[in-house]
N, C-alpha and C positions, 0 to 999 in steps of 0.2 A: 503493500498500499502506498511507503515511503515513496517509489519511483511516481506510481499514476497524482497524487497527491502536489507532491512538489512543484512536479509539473504543470499542476494547473497555477502554480502563485507567481507572478510576475516579481522578478528580480527590483531589489532596491534600486535599478536606473544609477549606475559604475558606470559613467560613461566619461568619457575626456583621455587625453593623453599625458603621458609626462616626459619630457624630454630634457636636453640641458638648460632650455632656456624656458623661464616661470610663463611659456603660455600653452597649459597641460588641455587648455577646456576647446572643444574646437569636434575634427572631423573622426576619431579614432577611439574603439572601448577599451581605454587602458589606466591602467592604475595611477590615481593621483594621491598614493600613500605619502611617498617620499615628498614632495611639495606640500603637502599640509601640514606636516612635523615638523616644517622648516619653517611655516608661517605660524604655528603656534608659538614655537619658541624664540619668535622675534618681539620684542618686548613692547613695540607700540603698532597701532592701525596703520600711522602713514607708513613706514618703515615695510610694513606687510604688503601694502599698495607699491610701494619702491619695489619688491620683489619680483610681483606680479607684471606692473607695467612699465619696467623700465627692461633698458639693456644689462651686459655686464659691468658695464662704468657705475651704473646707477644715477646717472647725468644724462640721459636723452632717453625720449619717450619710444616707446615701441612702436613701429608701424604698420600699415599694411594689415594681413590676415594676420598676423601674430598679436595686433591690437584688438582688433576684430574679437577673437580667439577668445581674451583673454577678459573681454566685458561684454561680451555678447550671448547669452546664449539662444541657438535654433531650438528651438522648440517642434517643429518638424523634422528636422534633419537628423536631431539623436533622440526620438522616440522611439521605445522598443514596441512592435508585432504584438498580439497581444494570441497566445495559441489558441483555437477554438471554431464552431463554427460560425460566430458570428464575427468571428474577426477583432477590430478596434485595434488602439493602443493608445500609448501612456509616455510622460515626458515629464521629469523631475527636476529641479534645477535645487542642488543642496551644494551644502558643504564639501561633501565628496565627489559629485558630477560638475560642480563649476566653484571654485575657492576663493571666486571673485567676495562670494554671499560669507566670509570669514568673517564672524562678530557682524554679523546683520539680523541676526534673529530672524530671517526670514528661507523659508522653503518654498516651494511654488512649483505644481506638478499641473500638466495640462494631460486629457484624455480623450477618448471616448469609449465609451460604454455601451455595446450592442446588444440589442436585443434582450430580453431576459440575462442580461450578463448581473456579475454579483459582485463587488466589493463585501467579503465575509466580513463578519465580526472583530473587530479588532480595537486597540486603544494604544495612542501617540502618549509614550510617558513622558515628553519634553517638551510638546506644545499642544496649543489650543490650533483647533482646523475651524478656517469659514471656508465652507465647498457652494459652489456655486454653478448652477447650470444655465449655458449659453445657447445651447441649442435640444428638444426634445425634453426630454422627463425623466424626473431621478425622484423614487420613492426613498425614504430615509427612516431609520429606527437607532434614538441613543439611548443610553440609559445612566443616569447620572450616580455618582458616589450615593453610598446609607446616610438618610438622613432629610431628603426632601421633603417625608411626612415627620411631623413631630413625634408622634409615636414609636419610630423606627423600625413601622412595618415597609416592606420591600417597594420598592420604588418603581411604578407605570414607565414601562416604556413611550417615548414620548416620539411619536410618529409624524411623518407627512409626505407631503408631494411637493417637488420641485419643480414647475414648468420656467420657460424659460427667462433668463436674468433675474432669475431669485435664488436665494444664497441662504445656507442656516450655520448657525454654529454647534462646533462637537467642543465639548469642553475638554482642556487637560485630563486625560487619566479617564473618560468616561468610553464607554463600547458604544461602538456605531457600527454600524453599514449602512449600503445602499447599494439599490437592485433598480432595473431598467425593467419594468412593470409594464413600459408605451403599451396601450391597448391598441395600435395601427404600427405595431413591433419596430419601431424607426428605432436608428440610434439615437447617441445622446451625446453630446461637447460638457465636458466639467472643467472646471479649476479648481482648488484646493491651495490654498493661503497659509501653513503653519509658521506658527511663532516662531520661530527654530530654525537655526541651520542646521542642523542636528537632532531633528523631530523625533525619530523611531519609529517603529511601526510592533506593537505585539500580537498575534491572532487570540482570539478566545476559542478553543477548538471544545466541542462538545465530545470528542473523543481523543482525549490530550495521552493514544500510547506514542511511547518514545519513535520517535522520526517518524512519523504520520505530517508532520510539517517541519519549515524551513525559519524559525523563531526569527524577526527583522526581516522577510520580503514582503513585500505590498503582496494586499489577498484580492485577487480577481478572476473571476475564471467566466468564460462567456458560453453558450450553451450547450458545445461541441462537448464541455469536459465535465458540466455539472456531476452525474454519476462516481466521479471520481471525489470529487469535496461531499458527496451528499453526507456522508458520516462524521464529520466534522461543524455542517450546520443544523442549525436549532431551527425545530419542525417548520413552527410558525412562517419562516424565513422558505424552507424548502418546500409547502405549501403555497405560496406565491410563485415558484419559481417554478416549480409543476405547470401550474397551470396557466402561465404565461409562455412556458413551450409546446403546450397543448394547443393552445391559442393561434403561435405565431408556427406553428410545423416545424420544430426545429430542435427535435428529443434526435 
């Protein structure tokens, strides 16, 4: 089960390249670890920008593609394809993929969610998330920390539907999920802003057996992958996806 469930999860978008020059962001999905380590140990923010934006002398601004790659994130170019019958893609600009964001307190993800596609329940341990739909519609649910009711009774799930140009907040530490249950079986386009350049993402599993999922990976599945993650999907969400798959003939 490990391989099928892991296959249904989208990786945390570790895009960018590391080279001898401080311009790793751009066209190749390589590792920024060494550059980030150098930036973190640099004492001031302006000196971090110096490492990112100037040449080896530290006295000349980068030019051309090197400056572009260091300062501009191309969501379309750097998107990851999503496996499954309905397709889709997602791209996340964060500290790991786009080091220019260091100490900015910002991560931004853009993606498309195919009909019946699902972001499984998860938690961001270090960030609030503001989730916006720009095309189509997405249903959501969120569960806040215990204490919403004065008597400490179990919290209700806060649910709703986001249509074009509407958004909602998922507070830091809250459990939340999103599903494209569009009655017309159309894809949705989403933007998610998180209040940390290193927000983290922890899946909430119904069947947390060792090896069933990869912690820290974005949890998204389209129609063709649903059976592989059914065991870790809460029953009320699985029911919505099943009804959607039947309606959209996407099983």
